[in-house]
C-alpha positions in Angstrom: 32.4 -90.6 63.0 35.9 -90.7 62.2 37.1 -93.8 63.9 35.4 -96.8 62.4 36.0 -100.6 62.6 37.6 -102.0 59.6 35.2 -99.4 57.8 32.4 -100.8 59.0 29.2 -98.7 59.6 27.1 -101.4 61.0 25.7 -100.6 64.7 27.4 -103.3 66.4 31.0 -101.6 65.2 29.7 -98.5 66.9 28.1 -100.4 70.0 32.1 -102.2 70.2 33.4 -98.6 69.6 31.6 -96.9 72.2 31.6 -99.5 75.0 35.1 -99.3 76.4 33.6 -95.6 77.7 30.3 -97.0 78.8 32.6 -99.8 81.0 34.7 -97.2 82.3 32.0 -94.8 83.6 30.2 -97.6 85.2 33.4 -98.8 86.7 34.4 -95.6 88.3 31.1 -95.8 90.2 31.8 -99.5 91.1 35.2 -98.5 92.2 33.8 -95.6 94.4 31.4 -97.7 96.3 34.2 -100.1 97.4 36.9 -97.5 98.5 35.2 -97.2 101.9 36.1 -101.1 102.3 39.5 -101.4 100.9 42.4 -99.3 100.5 43.1 -97.6 96.9 46.6 -99.5 95.9 45.3 -102.8 96.6 41.9 -102.1 94.6 44.4 -100.5 91.8 46.1 -103.8 91.5 43.2 -106.1 92.0 42.0 -104.2 88.6 45.0 -104.9 86.8 46.6 -108.4 87.9 43.4 -110.6 87.3 42.3 -108.8 84.3 45.7 -109.1 82.5 45.5 -112.7 83.2 41.8 -112.9 81.5 43.2 -111.0 78.4 46.1 -113.4 77.8 44.1 -116.5 78.1 41.6 -114.9 75.5 44.4 -114.1 73.3 46.0 -117.4 73.4 42.8 -119.0 72.4 42.7 -116.2 69.6 46.3 -117.6 68.6 47.8 -114.2 69.2 51.7 -114.6 69.2 53.9 -113.6 72.2 56.3 -110.9 72.0 59.7 -112.2 70.3 62.4 -109.7 71.0 63.8 -107.7 73.5 62.6 -104.6 72.0 58.9 -106.0 72.7 59.6 -106.1 76.1 61.0 -103.1 76.5 58.2 -101.2 75.0 55.4 -103.4 77.1 57.7 -102.4 80.1 57.6 -98.8 79.6 53.7 -98.8 78.4 52.9 -101.0 81.9 54.8 -98.2 84.0 52.9 -95.2 82.5 49.5 -96.8 81.9 49.3 -99.4 84.3 51.3 -98.2 87.6 51.2 -94.4 87.2 47.7 -94.3 85.8 45.8 -96.8 88.1 47.8 -95.4 91.1 47.0 -91.6 90.5 43.6 -92.9 89.8 42.9 -95.1 92.8 44.5 -92.4 95.2 42.6 -89.4 93.5 39.1 -91.4 93.6 39.5 -91.3 97.1 39.8 -87.9 97.5 36.9 -87.0 94.8 33.5 -88.2 93.8 33.1 -90.7 90.8 31.5 -88.4 88.0 33.9 -85.6 88.6 36.9 -87.9 88.9 35.7 -89.7 85.6 35.4 -86.1 84.1 39.1 -85.3 85.0 40.5 -88.6 83.9 38.9 -88.0 80.3 40.5 -84.5 79.8 43.2 -86.7 78.6 42.2 -86.5 75.0 43.7 -83.1 75.2 46.7 -84.3 75.6 46.8 -87.1 72.9 45.9 -84.2 70.5 49.0 -82.5 71.1 50.8 -85.5 71.5 49.5 -87.1 68.0 50.3 -83.8 66.3 53.9 -84.0 67.4 54.8 -87.5 67.2 52.3 -88.5 64.2 51.5 -85.2 62.3 47.7 -85.9 63.1 45.3 -83.0 61.9 44.1 -80.4 64.6 43.3 -77.4 62.5 41.3 -74.5 63.9 38.3 -76.4 65.3 40.3 -79.0 67.1 42.7 -75.8 68.4 39.3 -74.1 69.7 38.5 -77.1 71.5 41.8 -77.5 73.2 41.4 -74.0 74.5 38.0 -75.0 75.7 39.0 -77.5 77.4 41.9 -76.1 79.1 39.3 -73.5 80.7 36.8 -76.4 81.5 39.4 -78.5 83.4 40.6 -75.2 85.3 37.1 -74.8 86.3 36.9 -78.6 87.4 40.3 -79.0 89.1 41.5 -75.5 90.5 40.3 -74.8 94.0 37.8 -72.1 94.1 39.5 -69.4 95.8 42.0 -69.8 92.9 39.2 -69.3 90.6 37.5 -66.2 92.4 40.6 -64.4 92.8 41.2 -64.7 89.0 38.1 -63.2 88.3 38.1 -60.4 91.1 41.7 -59.2 91.0 43.7 -61.7 89.7 45.3 -65.4 91.2 47.0 -64.7 94.8 49.1 -67.9 95.1 49.8 -69.0 98.8 51.2 -71.5 100.7 47.9 -73.1 101.8 46.9 -73.0 97.7 49.5 -74.9 96.8 49.1 -77.3 99.9 45.5 -77.5 98.7 46.0 -78.1 95.4 48.3 -81.0 95.9 46.4 -82.6 98.4 43.6 -82.7 96.2 41.6 -85.3 94.4 41.3 -83.3 91.1 45.3 -83.1 90.6 45.8 -86.6 91.3 43.3 -87.4 88.5 45.1 -84.8 86.2 48.0 -86.6 86.4 46.2 -90.2 85.9 45.0 -88.3 82.8 48.3 -87.3 81.8 49.5 -91.0 82.3 46.7 -92.4 80.5 47.4 -90.0 77.5 51.0 -91.1 77.5 50.0 -94.7 77.6 47.7 -94.2 74.6 50.4 -92.9 72.3 52.6 -95.4 73.5 50.8 -98.2 72.1 51.5 -97.3 68.4 55.2 -98.1 69.6 54.5 -101.2 71.2 52.6 -102.4 68.6 55.8 -102.2 66.4 57.1 -105.1 68.3 54.2 -106.9 69.9 50.4 -107.4 69.4 48.1 -105.0 70.8 46.3 -107.7 72.9 48.8 -109.3 74.1 50.6 -106.2 74.9 47.6 -104.9 76.7 47.1 -108.3 78.7 50.9 -108.1 79.8 51.1 -104.3 80.5 48.2 -104.9 83.0 50.0 -107.6 85.1 53.4 -106.1 85.0 51.8 -102.5 85.6 49.9 -104.1 88.8 52.6 -106.0 90.5 54.2 -103.0 91.6 51.1 -101.5 93.1 50.2 -104.7 95.1 54.0 -104.1 96.3 53.7 -100.9 97.6 50.2 -101.9 99.0 51.8 -104.6 101.0 54.1 -101.8 102.5 52.0 -98.8 103.2 48.5 -100.2 103.2 46.8 -102.6 105.7 43.7 -104.5 105.8 43.4 -104.4 102.3 40.7 -107.0 102.4 39.5 -107.7 105.7 36.2 -105.4 105.2 35.4 -106.1 101.7 31.7 -107.1 101.9 30.2 -109.7 98.9 28.4 -106.9 97.4 32.3 -105.2 97.3 33.6 -108.4 95.8 30.9 -108.6 92.9 31.8 -104.7 92.4 35.4 -105.8 92.1 34.6 -108.5 89.8 32.6 -106.0 87.4 35.3 -103.8 87.3 38.2 -106.5 86.8 36.4 -108.2 84.2 34.0 -105.3 82.5 36.0 -102.2 83.1 39.6 -103.5 82.4 40.3 -106.9 80.6 37.4 -106.0 77.9 37.4 -102.2 78.0 41.0 -102.1 77.6 41.4 -104.9 75.7 38.9 -102.9 72.7 40.2 -99.4 73.6 44.1 -100.5 72.9 43.3 -103.1 69.8 41.3 -99.3 68.5 44.2 -97.4 69.2 46.8 -99.8 67.8 45.6 -98.4 64.1 43.2 -95.7 64.2 43.3 -92.3 64.6 44.4 -91.7 68.1 43.3 -87.8 68.6 39.4 -89.0 67.3 39.5 -92.3 69.3 40.7 -90.8 72.6 38.0 -87.9 71.7 35.3 -90.6 72.0 36.1 -90.3 75.9 33.9 -87.7 76.4 31.0 -90.4 76.8 32.7 -91.7 79.6 32.1 -88.7 82.3 28.5 -88.6 80.7 28.0 -92.1 82.1 29.6 -91.5 85.0 27.8 -88.7 85.8 24.3 -90.5 85.3 25.5 -93.5 87.3 26.8 -91.7 90.0 23.8 -89.5 90.5 21.5 -92.8 90.5 23.8 -95.2 92.9 25.7 -92.6 94.6 23.5 -89.2 95.4 26.8 -87.2 94.0 26.0 -83.6 93.3 28.7 -81.0 91.5 28.8 -77.4 92.4 27.8 -74.8 89.5 31.0 -74.0 89.0 32.4 -77.6 88.2 28.9 -78.0 86.1 30.3 -75.5 84.0 33.7 -76.8 83.4 32.2 -80.4 82.8 30.0 -78.5 80.1 33.0 -76.9 78.6 35.3 -79.9 78.9 32.4 -82.0 76.8 32.3 -79.6 74.1 35.9 -79.1 73.6 36.0 -83.0 73.2 33.1 -82.6 70.5 34.9 -79.9 68.6 38.5 -82.2 68.8 36.5 -85.1 67.5 34.2 -83.1 64.9 37.2 -81.0 63.6 37.7 -82.4 60.0 34.2 -82.3 59.4 33.8 -78.8 60.7 36.8 -77.8 58.6 35.5 -79.2 55.5 32.2 -77.2 56.0 33.7 -73.7 56.5 36.2 -74.5 53.4 33.4 -75.1 51.3 32.4 -71.8 48.9 30.0 -71.8 46.4 31.2 -69.6 43.6 28.6 -68.5 40.9 29.5 -67.0 37.4 26.8 -66.3 35.5 29.0 -65.8 32.1 30.4 -69.3 31.3 32.3 -67.7 28.4 34.7 -65.6 30.3 35.6 -69.0 32.8 36.3 -71.0 29.5 38.9 -68.4 28.5 40.5 -67.8 32.0 40.6 -71.8 32.5 42.5 -71.9 28.9 44.9 -69.3 29.9 45.7 -70.9 33.1 46.3 -74.0 31.5 48.9 -72.2 29.4 50.3 -70.5 32.7 50.7 -67.5 30.3 49.3 -63.8 31.3 45.9 -62.9 29.9 44.0 -59.8 29.1 40.4 -60.4 28.2 38.0 -57.5 27.2 34.3 -57.0 28.6 32.1 -59.9 27.6 28.3 -59.1 26.6 26.0 -60.8 24.4 27.0 -59.1 21.1 30.5 -59.1 21.1 32.6 -62.5 20.9 35.7 -62.3 23.4 39.2 -61.2 22.5 41.9 -63.0 24.0 45.9 -61.1 23.6 48.1 -63.8 24.2 51.8 -63.0 23.4 52.7 -66.2 22.5 50.4 -66.5 19.4 51.6 -65.8 16.4 50.6 -63.1 13.8 48.8 -65.5 11.6 46.7 -66.4 14.3 45.8 -62.9 15.4 44.7 -62.3 11.9 42.3 -65.0 12.0 41.0 -64.0 15.6 
């Protein structure tokens, strides 16, 4: 695994590294169960604001410093708008129109965008295997998110784009999930700039509060009966989403993202749809179509290739060259060290090698 916790290889470190993706996958299922009894934007704000308060309390107990410059607050505000307001808003609205397992897969396409942004901004390595993974990811996400009519037209006689197709696409939960994935990808990259002026834990806490306030503001205008129909079991689910799916998960994720390889860390989100699909099947009886399952499979393979790109590249570049005659190798190596052209005669067991080197004087040639 390319992403490590301070170089630690103990099982607890890996569990901490994986835990955000488990928590996000299970939180997706919990949110889907609450949706029928509340409104999406209110739920999105409820997920963020109390979580931010909890993070700031923990950060204060840890002695984390507050931002001390206007640049720090500026970057936190941008971070909050993108990863808080836009991401959670698109996620909540998209979750109303799709199921938890499929929604999680759409969200976890964001490593594809993170890889491109990290290559552009931080020159992180992608390589052949990484690009192959990106290509498979594009195909997989297309199979998951595009309307079936588009896919069948593409396979049969090319895509025929009509007004109905566009309306179907823009009204679909899958497109909203893709927009949420794009927002999260940009937010993952933004944490690097935020951490130049603020502590990552403090920044995560404030960004959830600042990002959640517009969601509650919009909810108060366009939504109604936000909490009237919420059952006791729903409040328990919302508490789980807030504490575990937001406060703990985002705190750990952005802490790792502030210093680790963004492409590799983000690629670990291939675990999130696995958890979401499992728990969505157990608790919500959700079933995907065969085309969507194919898209899920290609997407997971693509993210795995991105995460393992450096390992695969090292293996592909390992070439074992066997040279039975060590004498010839020694002569060639010596000539290479002098940066001079070298001519060698055929070497066999009965004749010593002859090296003709222009820089060697006559006396040296005679002695040879």
